[in-house]
PDB file with SEQRES, HELIX, SHEET and CRYST1 records, atoms N, CA, C and O in Angstrom:
SEQRES   1 A   82  MET ALA ASN LYS LYS ASN ALA ALA ALA PHE GLU HIS SER          
SEQRES   2 A   82  LEU ASN ALA LEU GLU SER LEU VAL GLN GLN MET GLU SER          
SEQRES   3 A   82  GLY ASP LEU SER LEU GLU ASP SER LEU LYS ALA PHE GLU          
SEQRES   4 A   82  LYS GLY VAL LYS LEU ALA ARG GLU CYS GLN GLU ALA LEU          
SEQRES   5 A   82  SER SER ALA GLU GLN LYS VAL HIS THR LEU MET GLU LYS          
SEQRES   6 A   82  ASN GLY LYS ILE ASP SER GLN PRO PHE ALA GLN LEU ASP          
SEQRES   7 A   82  GLU GLU LYS GLN                                              
HELIX    1 AA1 ALA A    2  SER A   26  1                                  25    
HELIX    2 AA2 LEU A   31  MET A   63  1                                  33    
HELIX    3 AA3 PHE A   74  LYS A   81  1                                   8    
SHEET    1 AA1 2 GLU A  64  LYS A  65  0                                        
SHEET    2 AA1 2 LYS A  68  ILE A  69 -1                                        
CRYST1    1.000    1.000    1.000  90.00  90.00  90.00 P 1           1          
ATOM      1  N   MET A   1     -10.401  -9.119 -12.290  1.00  0.00           N  
ATOM      2  CA  MET A   1     -11.145  -7.883 -12.129  1.00  0.00           C  
ATOM      3  C   MET A   1     -11.000  -7.361 -10.745  1.00  0.00           C  
ATOM      4  O   MET A   1     -10.871  -6.149 -10.573  1.00  0.00           O  
ATOM      5  N   ALA A   2     -11.013  -8.172  -9.772  1.00  0.00           N  
ATOM      6  CA  ALA A   2     -10.927  -7.695  -8.348  1.00  0.00           C  
ATOM      7  C   ALA A   2      -9.576  -7.115  -8.162  1.00  0.00           C  
ATOM      8  O   ALA A   2      -9.432  -6.137  -7.428  1.00  0.00           O  
ATOM      9  N   ASN A   3      -8.575  -7.659  -8.784  1.00  0.00           N  
ATOM     10  CA  ASN A   3      -7.171  -7.158  -8.552  1.00  0.00           C  
ATOM     11  C   ASN A   3      -7.078  -5.706  -9.112  1.00  0.00           C  
ATOM     12  O   ASN A   3      -6.380  -4.879  -8.526  1.00  0.00           O  
ATOM     13  N   LYS A   4      -7.784  -5.384 -10.255  1.00  0.00           N  
ATOM     14  CA  LYS A   4      -7.679  -4.078 -10.759  1.00  0.00           C  
ATOM     15  C   LYS A   4      -8.448  -3.054  -9.830  1.00  0.00           C  
ATOM     16  O   LYS A   4      -8.049  -1.902  -9.657  1.00  0.00           O  
ATOM     17  N   LYS A   5      -9.520  -3.549  -9.284  1.00  0.00           N  
ATOM     18  CA  LYS A   5     -10.349  -2.687  -8.334  1.00  0.00           C  
ATOM     19  C   LYS A   5      -9.537  -2.457  -7.069  1.00  0.00           C  
ATOM     20  O   LYS A   5      -9.553  -1.354  -6.523  1.00  0.00           O  
ATOM     21  N   ASN A   6      -8.829  -3.472  -6.592  1.00  0.00           N  
ATOM     22  CA  ASN A   6      -7.982  -3.374  -5.389  1.00  0.00           C  
ATOM     23  C   ASN A   6      -6.844  -2.389  -5.670  1.00  0.00           C  
ATOM     24  O   ASN A   6      -6.556  -1.516  -4.851  1.00  0.00           O  
ATOM     25  N   ALA A   7      -6.202  -2.534  -6.832  1.00  0.00           N  
ATOM     26  CA  ALA A   7      -5.107  -1.641  -7.187  1.00  0.00           C  
ATOM     27  C   ALA A   7      -5.571  -0.230  -7.345  1.00  0.00           C  
ATOM     28  O   ALA A   7      -4.871   0.703  -6.950  1.00  0.00           O  
ATOM     29  N   ALA A   8      -6.768  -0.042  -7.929  1.00  0.00           N  
ATOM     30  CA  ALA A   8      -7.309   1.321  -8.089  1.00  0.00           C  
ATOM     31  C   ALA A   8      -7.640   1.855  -6.667  1.00  0.00           C  
ATOM     32  O   ALA A   8      -7.334   3.013  -6.380  1.00  0.00           O  
ATOM     33  N   ALA A   9      -8.236   1.071  -5.799  1.00  0.00           N  
ATOM     34  CA  ALA A   9      -8.494   1.537  -4.521  1.00  0.00           C  
ATOM     35  C   ALA A   9      -7.302   1.970  -3.703  1.00  0.00           C  
ATOM     36  O   ALA A   9      -7.301   2.959  -2.970  1.00  0.00           O  
ATOM     37  N   PHE A  10      -6.245   1.112  -3.895  1.00  0.00           N  
ATOM     38  CA  PHE A  10      -5.060   1.428  -3.181  1.00  0.00           C  
ATOM     39  C   PHE A  10      -4.392   2.686  -3.717  1.00  0.00           C  
ATOM     40  O   PHE A  10      -3.888   3.490  -2.932  1.00  0.00           O  
ATOM     41  N   GLU A  11      -4.376   2.871  -4.986  1.00  0.00           N  
ATOM     42  CA  GLU A  11      -3.878   4.099  -5.629  1.00  0.00           C  
ATOM     43  C   GLU A  11      -4.698   5.345  -5.161  1.00  0.00           C  
ATOM     44  O   GLU A  11      -4.141   6.398  -4.846  1.00  0.00           O  
ATOM     45  N   HIS A  12      -5.965   5.178  -5.134  1.00  0.00           N  
ATOM     46  CA  HIS A  12      -6.850   6.272  -4.718  1.00  0.00           C  
ATOM     47  C   HIS A  12      -6.535   6.691  -3.244  1.00  0.00           C  
ATOM     48  O   HIS A  12      -6.354   7.862  -2.909  1.00  0.00           O  
ATOM     49  N   SER A  13      -6.489   5.635  -2.407  1.00  0.00           N  
ATOM     50  CA  SER A  13      -6.186   5.928  -1.032  1.00  0.00           C  
ATOM     51  C   SER A  13      -4.819   6.563  -0.809  1.00  0.00           C  
ATOM     52  O   SER A  13      -4.667   7.482  -0.004  1.00  0.00           O  
ATOM     53  N   LEU A  14      -3.859   6.070  -1.518  1.00  0.00           N  
ATOM     54  CA  LEU A  14      -2.516   6.644  -1.407  1.00  0.00           C  
ATOM     55  C   LEU A  14      -2.422   8.101  -1.891  1.00  0.00           C  
ATOM     56  O   LEU A  14      -1.773   8.949  -1.278  1.00  0.00           O  
ATOM     57  N   ASN A  15      -3.107   8.349  -3.032  1.00  0.00           N  
ATOM     58  CA  ASN A  15      -3.174   9.725  -3.558  1.00  0.00           C  
ATOM     59  C   ASN A  15      -3.883  10.680  -2.573  1.00  0.00           C  
ATOM     60  O   ASN A  15      -3.461  11.822  -2.393  1.00  0.00           O  
ATOM     61  N   ALA A  16      -4.950  10.200  -1.950  1.00  0.00           N  
ATOM     62  CA  ALA A  16      -5.750  10.973  -0.981  1.00  0.00           C  
ATOM     63  C   ALA A  16      -4.869  11.252   0.249  1.00  0.00           C  
ATOM     64  O   ALA A  16      -4.872  12.362   0.781  1.00  0.00           O  
ATOM     65  N   LEU A  17      -4.087  10.197   0.710  1.00  0.00           N  
ATOM     66  CA  LEU A  17      -3.223  10.367   1.794  1.00  0.00           C  
ATOM     67  C   LEU A  17      -2.119  11.432   1.494  1.00  0.00           C  
ATOM     68  O   LEU A  17      -1.865  12.307   2.322  1.00  0.00           O  
ATOM     69  N   GLU A  18      -1.507  11.350   0.367  1.00  0.00           N  
ATOM     70  CA  GLU A  18      -0.503  12.305   0.001  1.00  0.00           C  
ATOM     71  C   GLU A  18      -1.087  13.732  -0.065  1.00  0.00           C  
ATOM     72  O   GLU A  18      -0.430  14.683   0.359  1.00  0.00           O  
ATOM     73  N   SER A  19      -2.307  13.885  -0.590  1.00  0.00           N  
ATOM     74  CA  SER A  19      -2.948  15.180  -0.606  1.00  0.00           C  
ATOM     75  C   SER A  19      -3.189  15.727   0.838  1.00  0.00           C  
ATOM     76  O   SER A  19      -3.008  16.913   1.114  1.00  0.00           O  
ATOM     77  N   LEU A  20      -3.574  14.870   1.669  1.00  0.00           N  
ATOM     78  CA  LEU A  20      -3.813  15.269   3.083  1.00  0.00           C  
ATOM     79  C   LEU A  20      -2.554  15.735   3.733  1.00  0.00           C  
ATOM     80  O   LEU A  20      -2.516  16.741   4.442  1.00  0.00           O  
ATOM     81  N   VAL A  21      -1.491  14.953   3.463  1.00  0.00           N  
ATOM     82  CA  VAL A  21      -0.170  15.326   4.061  1.00  0.00           C  
ATOM     83  C   VAL A  21       0.253  16.717   3.566  1.00  0.00           C  
ATOM     84  O   VAL A  21       0.671  17.571   4.348  1.00  0.00           O  
ATOM     85  N   GLN A  22       0.133  16.921   2.244  1.00  0.00           N  
ATOM     86  CA  GLN A  22       0.454  18.254   1.719  1.00  0.00           C  
ATOM     87  C   GLN A  22      -0.372  19.378   2.329  1.00  0.00           C  
ATOM     88  O   GLN A  22       0.176  20.457   2.558  1.00  0.00           O  
ATOM     89  N   GLN A  23      -1.654  19.187   2.604  1.00  0.00           N  
ATOM     90  CA  GLN A  23      -2.511  20.177   3.144  1.00  0.00           C  
ATOM     91  C   GLN A  23      -2.114  20.468   4.612  1.00  0.00           C  
ATOM     92  O   GLN A  23      -2.132  21.612   5.065  1.00  0.00           O  
ATOM     93  N   MET A  24      -1.759  19.394   5.327  1.00  0.00           N  
ATOM     94  CA  MET A  24      -1.372  19.559   6.745  1.00  0.00           C  
ATOM     95  C   MET A  24       0.010  20.158   6.816  1.00  0.00           C  
ATOM     96  O   MET A  24       0.278  20.925   7.741  1.00  0.00           O  
ATOM     97  N   GLU A  25       0.872  19.866   5.927  1.00  0.00           N  
ATOM     98  CA  GLU A  25       2.289  20.502   5.958  1.00  0.00           C  
ATOM     99  C   GLU A  25       2.215  21.951   5.504  1.00  0.00           C  
ATOM    100  O   GLU A  25       3.144  22.709   5.782  1.00  0.00           O  
ATOM    101  N   SER A  26       1.182  22.365   4.833  1.00  0.00           N  
ATOM    102  CA  SER A  26       1.070  23.782   4.344  1.00  0.00           C  
ATOM    103  C   SER A  26       0.844  24.692   5.565  1.00  0.00           C  
ATOM    104  O   SER A  26       1.219  25.864   5.537  1.00  0.00           O  
ATOM    105  N   GLY A  27       0.217  24.143   6.662  1.00  0.00           N  
ATOM    106  CA  GLY A  27      -0.017  24.925   7.845  1.00  0.00           C  
ATOM    107  C   GLY A  27      -1.153  25.861   7.674  1.00  0.00           C  
ATOM    108  O   GLY A  27      -1.321  26.731   8.528  1.00  0.00           O  
ATOM    109  N   ASP A  28      -1.979  25.768   6.621  1.00  0.00           N  
ATOM    110  CA  ASP A  28      -3.212  26.569   6.358  1.00  0.00           C  
ATOM    111  C   ASP A  28      -4.403  26.078   7.034  1.00  0.00           C  
ATOM    112  O   ASP A  28      -5.421  26.771   7.023  1.00  0.00           O  
ATOM    113  N   LEU A  29      -4.376  24.900   7.648  1.00  0.00           N  
ATOM    114  CA  LEU A  29      -5.574  24.361   8.129  1.00  0.00           C  
ATOM    115  C   LEU A  29      -5.726  24.799   9.639  1.00  0.00           C  
ATOM    116  O   LEU A  29      -4.742  25.029  10.342  1.00  0.00           O  
ATOM    117  N   SER A  30      -6.994  24.897  10.076  1.00  0.00           N  
ATOM    118  CA  SER A  30      -7.234  25.224  11.454  1.00  0.00           C  
ATOM    119  C   SER A  30      -6.933  23.939  12.276  1.00  0.00           C  
ATOM    120  O   SER A  30      -6.731  22.855  11.730  1.00  0.00           O  
ATOM    121  N   LEU A  31      -6.915  24.126  13.612  1.00  0.00           N  
ATOM    122  CA  LEU A  31      -6.671  23.019  14.449  1.00  0.00           C  
ATOM    123  C   LEU A  31      -7.732  21.927  14.200  1.00  0.00           C  
ATOM    124  O   LEU A  31      -7.397  20.753  14.042  1.00  0.00           O  
ATOM    125  N   GLU A  32      -8.997  22.328  14.167  1.00  0.00           N  
ATOM    126  CA  GLU A  32     -10.108  21.404  14.002  1.00  0.00           C  
ATOM    127  C   GLU A  32      -9.985  20.660  12.650  1.00  0.00           C  
ATOM    128  O   GLU A  32     -10.198  19.448  12.603  1.00  0.00           O  
ATOM    129  N   ASP A  33      -9.645  21.369  11.555  1.00  0.00           N  
ATOM    130  CA  ASP A  33      -9.524  20.772  10.269  1.00  0.00           C  
ATOM    131  C   ASP A  33      -8.244  19.861  10.242  1.00  0.00           C  
ATOM    132  O   ASP A  33      -8.244  18.811   9.598  1.00  0.00           O  
ATOM    133  N   SER A  34      -7.206  20.267  10.923  1.00  0.00           N  
ATOM    134  CA  SER A  34      -6.015  19.389  11.032  1.00  0.00           C  
ATOM    135  C   SER A  34      -6.317  18.147  11.735  1.00  0.00           C  
ATOM    136  O   SER A  34      -5.802  17.116  11.302  1.00  0.00           O  
ATOM    137  N   LEU A  35      -7.082  18.097  12.763  1.00  0.00           N  
ATOM    138  CA  LEU A  35      -7.478  16.912  13.469  1.00  0.00           C  
ATOM    139  C   LEU A  35      -8.274  16.000  12.582  1.00  0.00           C  
ATOM    140  O   LEU A  35      -8.057  14.789  12.534  1.00  0.00           O  
ATOM    141  N   LYS A  36      -9.239  16.633  11.852  1.00  0.00           N  
ATOM    142  CA  LYS A  36     -10.104  15.823  10.939  1.00  0.00           C  
ATOM    143  C   LYS A  36      -9.163  15.191   9.828  1.00  0.00           C  
ATOM    144  O   LYS A  36      -9.279  14.012   9.494  1.00  0.00           O  
ATOM    145  N   ALA A  37      -8.297  15.985   9.319  1.00  0.00           N  
ATOM    146  CA  ALA A  37      -7.399  15.518   8.270  1.00  0.00           C  
ATOM    147  C   ALA A  37      -6.488  14.403   8.846  1.00  0.00           C  
ATOM    148  O   ALA A  37      -6.234  13.419   8.151  1.00  0.00           O  
ATOM    149  N   PHE A  38      -6.012  14.528  10.043  1.00  0.00           N  
ATOM    150  CA  PHE A  38      -5.207  13.540  10.641  1.00  0.00           C  
ATOM    151  C   PHE A  38      -5.981  12.226  10.843  1.00  0.00           C  
ATOM    152  O   PHE A  38      -5.458  11.141  10.586  1.00  0.00           O  
ATOM    153  N   GLU A  39      -7.224  12.342  11.303  1.00  0.00           N  
ATOM    154  CA  GLU A  39      -8.047  11.118  11.520  1.00  0.00           C  
ATOM    155  C   GLU A  39      -8.342  10.446  10.172  1.00  0.00           C  
ATOM    156  O   GLU A  39      -8.324   9.218  10.089  1.00  0.00           O  
ATOM    157  N   LYS A  40      -8.602  11.196   9.157  1.00  0.00           N  
ATOM    158  CA  LYS A  40      -8.822  10.615   7.798  1.00  0.00           C  
ATOM    159  C   LYS A  40      -7.533   9.906   7.325  1.00  0.00           C  
ATOM    160  O   LYS A  40      -7.543   8.801   6.783  1.00  0.00           O  
ATOM    161  N   GLY A  41      -6.390  10.652   7.581  1.00  0.00           N  
ATOM    162  CA  GLY A  41      -5.131  10.128   7.123  1.00  0.00           C  
ATOM    163  C   GLY A  41      -4.813   8.828   7.755  1.00  0.00           C  
ATOM    164  O   GLY A  41      -4.255   7.966   7.076  1.00  0.00           O  
ATOM    165  N   VAL A  42      -5.125   8.602   9.028  1.00  0.00           N  
ATOM    166  CA  VAL A  42      -4.829   7.400   9.758  1.00  0.00           C  
ATOM    167  C   VAL A  42      -5.697   6.302   9.172  1.00  0.00           C  
ATOM    168  O   VAL A  42      -5.239   5.168   9.033  1.00  0.00           O  
ATOM    169  N   LYS A  43      -6.927   6.607   8.828  1.00  0.00           N  
ATOM    170  CA  LYS A  43      -7.834   5.612   8.168  1.00  0.00           C  
ATOM    171  C   LYS A  43      -7.225   5.287   6.855  1.00  0.00           C  
ATOM    172  O   LYS A  43      -7.066   4.094   6.595  1.00  0.00           O  
ATOM    173  N   LEU A  44      -6.873   6.159   6.015  1.00  0.00           N  
ATOM    174  CA  LEU A  44      -6.246   5.918   4.732  1.00  0.00           C  
ATOM    175  C   LEU A  44      -5.002   5.120   4.840  1.00  0.00           C  
ATOM    176  O   LEU A  44      -4.814   4.176   4.073  1.00  0.00           O  
ATOM    177  N   ALA A  45      -4.108   5.463   5.788  1.00  0.00           N  
ATOM    178  CA  ALA A  45      -2.849   4.704   5.968  1.00  0.00           C  
ATOM    179  C   ALA A  45      -3.137   3.283   6.287  1.00  0.00           C  
ATOM    180  O   ALA A  45      -2.474   2.382   5.773  1.00  0.00           O  
ATOM    181  N   ARG A  46      -4.152   3.044   7.160  1.00  0.00           N  
ATOM    182  CA  ARG A  46      -4.510   1.654   7.558  1.00  0.00           C  
ATOM    183  C   ARG A  46      -5.052   0.937   6.302  1.00  0.00           C  
ATOM    184  O   ARG A  46      -4.708  -0.223   6.074  1.00  0.00           O  
ATOM    185  N   GLU A  47      -5.839   1.562   5.534  1.00  0.00           N  
ATOM    186  CA  GLU A  47      -6.332   0.898   4.240  1.00  0.00           C  
ATOM    187  C   GLU A  47      -5.191   0.537   3.369  1.00  0.00           C  
ATOM    188  O   GLU A  47      -5.150  -0.567   2.825  1.00  0.00           O  
ATOM    189  N   CYS A  48      -4.274   1.413   3.217  1.00  0.00           N  
ATOM    190  CA  CYS A  48      -3.067   1.100   2.363  1.00  0.00           C  
ATOM    191  C   CYS A  48      -2.276  -0.003   2.937  1.00  0.00           C  
ATOM    192  O   CYS A  48      -1.833  -0.889   2.206  1.00  0.00           O  
ATOM    193  N   GLN A  49      -2.068   0.008   4.271  1.00  0.00           N  
ATOM    194  CA  GLN A  49      -1.279  -1.121   4.896  1.00  0.00           C  
ATOM    195  C   GLN A  49      -1.983  -2.437   4.770  1.00  0.00           C  
ATOM    196  O   GLN A  49      -1.316  -3.459   4.608  1.00  0.00           O  
ATOM    197  N   GLU A  50      -3.299  -2.474   4.835  1.00  0.00           N  
ATOM    198  CA  GLU A  50      -4.034  -3.706   4.737  1.00  0.00           C  
ATOM    199  C   GLU A  50      -3.888  -4.210   3.251  1.00  0.00           C  
ATOM    200  O   GLU A  50      -3.719  -5.406   3.013  1.00  0.00           O  
ATOM    201  N   ALA A  51      -3.954  -3.337   2.343  1.00  0.00           N  
ATOM    202  CA  ALA A  51      -3.869  -3.721   0.919  1.00  0.00           C  
ATOM    203  C   ALA A  51      -2.466  -4.253   0.610  1.00  0.00           C  
ATOM    204  O   ALA A  51      -2.297  -5.212  -0.143  1.00  0.00           O  
ATOM    205  N   LEU A  52      -1.465  -3.600   1.213  1.00  0.00           N  
ATOM    206  CA  LEU A  52      -0.071  -4.106   1.042  1.00  0.00           C  
ATOM    207  C   LEU A  52       0.106  -5.473   1.669  1.00  0.00           C  
ATOM    208  O   LEU A  52       0.742  -6.335   1.063  1.00  0.00           O  
ATOM    209  N   SER A  53      -0.430  -5.709   2.861  1.00  0.00           N  
ATOM    210  CA  SER A  53      -0.364  -6.949   3.585  1.00  0.00           C  
ATOM    211  C   SER A  53      -1.027  -7.991   2.808  1.00  0.00           C  
ATOM    212  O   SER A  53      -0.519  -9.110   2.749  1.00  0.00           O  
ATOM    213  N   SER A  54      -2.161  -7.710   2.185  1.00  0.00           N  
ATOM    214  CA  SER A  54      -2.907  -8.654   1.426  1.00  0.00           C  
ATOM    215  C   SER A  54      -2.126  -9.049   0.217  1.00  0.00           C  
ATOM    216  O   SER A  54      -2.105 -10.232  -0.122  1.00  0.00           O  
ATOM    217  N   ALA A  55      -1.458  -8.100  -0.481  1.00  0.00           N  
ATOM    218  CA  ALA A  55      -0.665  -8.409  -1.604  1.00  0.00           C  
ATOM    219  C   ALA A  55       0.542  -9.196  -1.214  1.00  0.00           C  
ATOM    220  O   ALA A  55       0.941 -10.095  -1.954  1.00  0.00           O  
ATOM    221  N   GLU A  56       1.147  -8.908  -0.090  1.00  0.00           N  
ATOM    222  CA  GLU A  56       2.288  -9.628   0.336  1.00  0.00           C  
ATOM    223  C   GLU A  56       1.890 -11.105   0.676  1.00  0.00           C  
ATOM    224  O   GLU A  56       2.684 -12.013   0.431  1.00  0.00           O  
ATOM    225  N   GLN A  57       0.709 -11.344   1.220  1.00  0.00           N  
ATOM    226  CA  GLN A  57       0.299 -12.685   1.540  1.00  0.00           C  
ATOM    227  C   GLN A  57       0.025 -13.446   0.268  1.00  0.00           C  
ATOM    228  O   GLN A  57       0.289 -14.645   0.169  1.00  0.00           O  
ATOM    229  N   LYS A  58      -0.510 -12.731  -0.706  1.00  0.00           N  
ATOM    230  CA  LYS A  58      -0.801 -13.392  -2.002  1.00  0.00           C  
ATOM    231  C   LYS A  58       0.502 -13.816  -2.635  1.00  0.00           C  
ATOM    232  O   LYS A  58       0.610 -14.949  -3.103  1.00  0.00           O  
ATOM    233  N   VAL A  59       1.502 -12.944  -2.669  1.00  0.00           N  
ATOM    234  CA  VAL A  59       2.830 -13.234  -3.228  1.00  0.00           C  
ATOM    235  C   VAL A  59       3.498 -14.454  -2.523  1.00  0.00           C  
ATOM    236  O   VAL A  59       4.049 -15.361  -3.146  1.00  0.00           O  
ATOM    237  N   HIS A  60       3.396 -14.388  -1.111  1.00  0.00           N  
ATOM    238  CA  HIS A  60       3.901 -15.462  -0.236  1.00  0.00           C  
ATOM    239  C   HIS A  60       3.191 -16.810  -0.679  1.00  0.00           C  
ATOM    240  O   HIS A  60       3.846 -17.840  -0.836  1.00  0.00           O  
ATOM    241  N   THR A  61       1.905 -16.756  -0.860  1.00  0.00           N  
ATOM    242  CA  THR A  61       1.165 -18.037  -1.211  1.00  0.00           C  
ATOM    243  C   THR A  61       1.613 -18.503  -2.571  1.00  0.00           C  
ATOM    244  O   THR A  61       1.836 -19.701  -2.747  1.00  0.00           O  
ATOM    245  N   LEU A  62       1.762 -17.597  -3.578  1.00  0.00           N  
ATOM    246  CA  LEU A  62       2.194 -17.947  -4.840  1.00  0.00           C  
ATOM    247  C   LEU A  62       3.613 -18.537  -4.911  1.00  0.00           C  
ATOM    248  O   LEU A  62       3.906 -19.390  -5.749  1.00  0.00           O  
ATOM    249  N   MET A  63       4.465 -18.069  -4.027  1.00  0.00           N  
ATOM    250  CA  MET A  63       5.866 -18.480  -3.988  1.00  0.00           C  
ATOM    251  C   MET A  63       6.087 -19.795  -3.196  1.00  0.00           C  
ATOM    252  O   MET A  63       7.181 -20.360  -3.203  1.00  0.00           O  
ATOM    253  N   GLU A  64       5.009 -20.269  -2.508  1.00  0.00           N  
ATOM    254  CA  GLU A  64       5.215 -21.407  -1.692  1.00  0.00           C  
ATOM    255  C   GLU A  64       5.189 -22.672  -2.593  1.00  0.00           C  
ATOM    256  O   GLU A  64       4.340 -22.823  -3.472  1.00  0.00           O  
ATOM    257  N   LYS A  65       6.130 -23.537  -2.336  1.00  0.00           N  
ATOM    258  CA  LYS A  65       6.201 -24.840  -3.023  1.00  0.00           C  
ATOM    259  C   LYS A  65       6.361 -25.964  -1.962  1.00  0.00           C  
ATOM    260  O   LYS A  65       7.289 -25.936  -1.154  1.00  0.00           O  
ATOM    261  N   ASN A  66       5.454 -26.929  -1.986  1.00  0.00           N  
ATOM    262  CA  ASN A  66       5.575 -28.065  -1.101  1.00  0.00           C  
ATOM    263  C   ASN A  66       5.714 -27.688   0.314  1.00  0.00           C  
ATOM    264  O   ASN A  66       6.470 -28.322   1.050  1.00  0.00           O  
ATOM    265  N   GLY A  67       4.982 -26.631   0.755  1.00  0.00           N  
ATOM    266  CA  GLY A  67       5.024 -26.213   2.153  1.00  0.00           C  
ATOM    267  C   GLY A  67       6.257 -25.362   2.531  1.00  0.00           C  
ATOM    268  O   GLY A  67       6.422 -24.960   3.683  1.00  0.00           O  
ATOM    269  N   LYS A  68       7.105 -25.105   1.538  1.00  0.00           N  
ATOM    270  CA  LYS A  68       8.297 -24.308   1.797  1.00  0.00           C  
ATOM    271  C   LYS A  68       8.328 -23.104   0.885  1.00  0.00           C  
ATOM    272  O   LYS A  68       7.889 -23.209  -0.260  1.00  0.00           O  
ATOM    273  N   ILE A  69       8.821 -21.974   1.329  1.00  0.00           N  
ATOM    274  CA  ILE A  69       8.876 -20.835   0.469  1.00  0.00           C  
ATOM    275  C   ILE A  69      10.168 -20.969  -0.407  1.00  0.00           C  
ATOM    276  O   ILE A  69      11.267 -21.235   0.082  1.00  0.00           O  
ATOM    277  N   ASP A  70       9.954 -20.771  -1.692  1.00  0.00           N  
ATOM    278  CA  ASP A  70      10.963 -20.827  -2.626  1.00  0.00           C  
ATOM    279  C   ASP A  70      11.388 -19.373  -2.990  1.00  0.00           C  
ATOM    280  O   ASP A  70      10.947 -18.794  -3.984  1.00  0.00           O  
ATOM    281  N   SER A  71      12.220 -18.859  -2.171  1.00  0.00           N  
ATOM    282  CA  SER A  71      12.616 -17.373  -2.363  1.00  0.00           C  
ATOM    283  C   SER A  71      13.970 -17.293  -2.983  1.00  0.00           C  
ATOM    284  O   SER A  71      14.872 -18.065  -2.659  1.00  0.00           O  
ATOM    285  N   GLN A  72      14.113 -16.307  -3.922  1.00  0.00           N  
ATOM    286  CA  GLN A  72      15.390 -16.070  -4.635  1.00  0.00           C  
ATOM    287  C   GLN A  72      15.533 -14.548  -4.661  1.00  0.00           C  
ATOM    288  O   GLN A  72      14.530 -13.837  -4.729  1.00  0.00           O  
ATOM    289  N   PRO A  73      16.745 -14.049  -4.607  1.00  0.00           N  
ATOM    290  CA  PRO A  73      16.895 -12.636  -4.823  1.00  0.00           C  
ATOM    291  C   PRO A  73      16.465 -12.251  -6.211  1.00  0.00           C  
ATOM    292  O   PRO A  73      16.504 -13.086  -7.116  1.00  0.00           O  
ATOM    293  N   PHE A  74      16.054 -11.008  -6.416  1.00  0.00           N  
ATOM    294  CA  PHE A  74      15.621 -10.535  -7.713  1.00  0.00           C  
ATOM    295  C   PHE A  74      16.733 -10.716  -8.759  1.00  0.00           C  
ATOM    296  O   PHE A  74      16.459 -11.100  -9.896  1.00  0.00           O  
ATOM    297  N   ALA A  75      17.976 -10.441  -8.374  1.00  0.00           N  
ATOM    298  CA  ALA A  75      19.038 -10.467  -9.330  1.00  0.00           C  
ATOM    299  C   ALA A  75      19.123 -11.911  -9.926  1.00  0.00           C  
ATOM    300  O   ALA A  75      19.333 -12.091 -11.126  1.00  0.00           O  
ATOM    301  N   GLN A  76      18.954 -12.915  -9.046  1.00  0.00           N  
ATOM    302  CA  GLN A  76      19.032 -14.309  -9.442  1.00  0.00           C  
ATOM    303  C   GLN A  76      17.869 -14.602 -10.492  1.00  0.00           C  
ATOM    304  O   GLN A  76      18.071 -15.262 -11.511  1.00  0.00           O  
ATOM    305  N   LEU A  77      16.690 -14.078 -10.170  1.00  0.00           N  
ATOM    306  CA  LEU A  77      15.536 -14.293 -11.033  1.00  0.00           C  
ATOM    307  C   LEU A  77      15.804 -13.696 -12.404  1.00  0.00           C  
ATOM    308  O   LEU A  77      15.495 -14.302 -13.429  1.00  0.00           O  
ATOM    309  N   ASP A  78      16.379 -12.504 -12.411  1.00  0.00           N  
ATOM    310  CA  ASP A  78      16.673 -11.885 -13.698  1.00  0.00           C  
ATOM    311  C   ASP A  78      17.676 -12.583 -14.499  1.00  0.00           C  
ATOM    312  O   ASP A  78      17.602 -12.543 -15.727  1.00  0.00           O  
ATOM    313  N   GLU A  79      18.661 -13.254 -13.868  1.00  0.00           N  
ATOM    314  CA  GLU A  79      19.752 -13.963 -14.547  1.00  0.00           C  
ATOM    315  C   GLU A  79      19.079 -15.233 -15.114  1.00  0.00           C  
ATOM    316  O   GLU A  79      19.394 -15.601 -16.245  1.00  0.00           O  
ATOM    317  N   GLU A  80      18.203 -15.899 -14.419  1.00  0.00           N  
ATOM    318  CA  GLU A  80      17.531 -17.134 -14.955  1.00  0.00           C  
ATOM    319  C   GLU A  80      16.742 -16.810 -16.214  1.00  0.00           C  
ATOM    320  O   GLU A  80      16.699 -17.668 -17.096  1.00  0.00           O  
ATOM    321  N   LYS A  81      16.129 -15.676 -16.374  1.00  0.00           N  
ATOM    322  CA  LYS A  81      15.336 -15.340 -17.514  1.00  0.00           C  
ATOM    323  C   LYS A  81      16.199 -15.188 -18.765  1.00  0.00           C  
ATOM    324  O   LYS A  81      15.685 -15.313 -19.877  1.00  0.00           O  
ATOM    325  N   GLN A  82      17.521 -14.916 -18.608  1.00  0.00           N  
ATOM    326  CA  GLN A  82      18.394 -14.703 -19.812  1.00  0.00           C  
ATOM    327  C   GLN A  82      18.796 -15.963 -20.314  1.00  0.00           C  
ATOM    328  O   GLN A  82      19.521 -16.029 -21.306  1.00  0.00           O  
TER     329      GLN A  82                                                      
END                                                                             
């Protein structure tokens, strides 16, 4: 359940960030509104980065075997499934 909430929060933050970028790129915002949008964008970008780092750490933990990382290229994983 927490993973779905985290994924939804990430998607929401990413969509909000994309919307802010579009608004800022349009050039229709005042300087004050642009600064507020930039500040909010930095916060959203940090939230997204934290979520990605957390997911990466979880994958890293799941891939660890006997204290060593068992990493394989995706192509090799696909071939093993066949």
